[in-house]
N, C-alpha and C positions, 0 to 999 in steps of 0.2 A: 428792561421789558416794558416798563412804564413808558418810556420815550417812544418806543416803537408804536405803542397803542395810540398815544396822543397824536403822533404823526400821522398814522392812518386815519384817524378821525379828522384831523385837519384836512387832510388830502380829500376825503369824502365830502366835506363840508364845501370845499372850494368847487368840486365838481358839481355838486347840487346847485350852488349859487350860479355857476356858468350857464348850467342848463336852464334854470328858472328865468334868469335875466335874458337869455338868447330867446326864449319864446315870447317874452313880453316885449322885446324890440322890434319884433316883425311888423311892418307897417300895415295898419288896418286897410282893407281893401284889396289885400294880395290874394283874394280869390278863395282862400280857405276859410271855413267857418271858424270863429273865435271861441265858441262855446259849444258844448255838446246840445243836440237837440232831444227833447223828450218825446214820448209817443204822442203828444197833442200837437206838436209843432207841424206847420205846413211847409213843405219844401217848394221854394219857388222854382218854376221851370227855367232851365238854361236858355240864354239867348246866345246866337252864334253869329259872329262875324268872320267871314273867311278872307284871307290874303291870297291873291294869285297874280299872275302876270300883269293884269289891268289894274291892281290896287285892291282896296277893300270891297266887300259885297256882303250886305247891302251897304251902300255909301251913308244912308241915314236909317237909324233904328230908333224906335219908340219902346220904352221899357217902363216898369214901375220901379219906385223907390225900393231898394233892397235886392234888385235882380242881379244875377251874375251874368256877365257877359263873357264869353268865351271866345278869344280871338285864335284862330286856327290857321297855321301857314300852309297853305295848298300850293306855294309857289316853289321853284327850284333854288330860290335865294333866301337868305335870312332876312327878317325884318324885325322891327323894334316899335311896338304900339305905345304911344304915348300921348298924353293931353296937348292940345294945341296951346299956345302958340310956338312954333319952333323958332330958337333953340330952347325958351324958358321952360315950356311946359307948365306954365302956371295957370291955364284955364280951369282946372277943377280945384275947388276951394279948400282943399284937405292937403296940408303940406306933407312933406315926407319924400319918399321915394329917393332917387338918386340925384335929381337935378332941381325939381322945384314943386312937385305934385306927387300925391300917393298914386294917381293915375299914370303909372309909368312903369313899363316892364323892367327898366334899368339894365337891359341886356338884349342882345339880339336873340330872336327865336328862330331856331334852325328849321329847315324844310321838315314838314311833318310834325313839327312841335306845336305847342300852344300855350297860351297865358290867360289867365282868368282875372277879372276884376269885379268887386261888388260895388254897385253905385247906391251910396246911402243918402245922397243929397238930391233934391229936386233940382232941375235946371236943364239948360242945353249946353252941351260940351263937345267941342270940336276936338278931334283927334288926329294923329298923322303917323307916317312911318318915320321914325327918327333917322333911318338910314337912307331914305329917299323921301324928303318932306313933300314932295309934289304929290304923293298919294295921302289923301286925307277923307274923313267922314265926319258924321256927326250923331251924337246919341242924345236923345231927349228923354229925361227921366221925370215921370209924373208922379 
């Protein structure tokens, strides 16, 4: 009986460790808040960039540091928003993501889908559709 109890406790500890470490390994800027907000917090308005048959709209967007940009796919084809320059995606200064920058969806976004990114560093950042690199735009973070 004691061996079964020890085994169950060990399994529960392993599951807890996997859960905790999987939450910590998500790249910052994935668009989801990393901490709970209290009642005194101010929610930043969402900024939207749509993707359609003509590419991104607007092609240039000025935002404030900490703003969330929601990339929405209004085209009949998938798209993959990522920092410029193609193919390294190294324009945004925070590493991570799947290729070279945290500013990278790391997958194609299906028609009707969306992806969000929080811009925490001031600067001017080019971005593109990794699946069709001739579609690009710029985000200016103040």
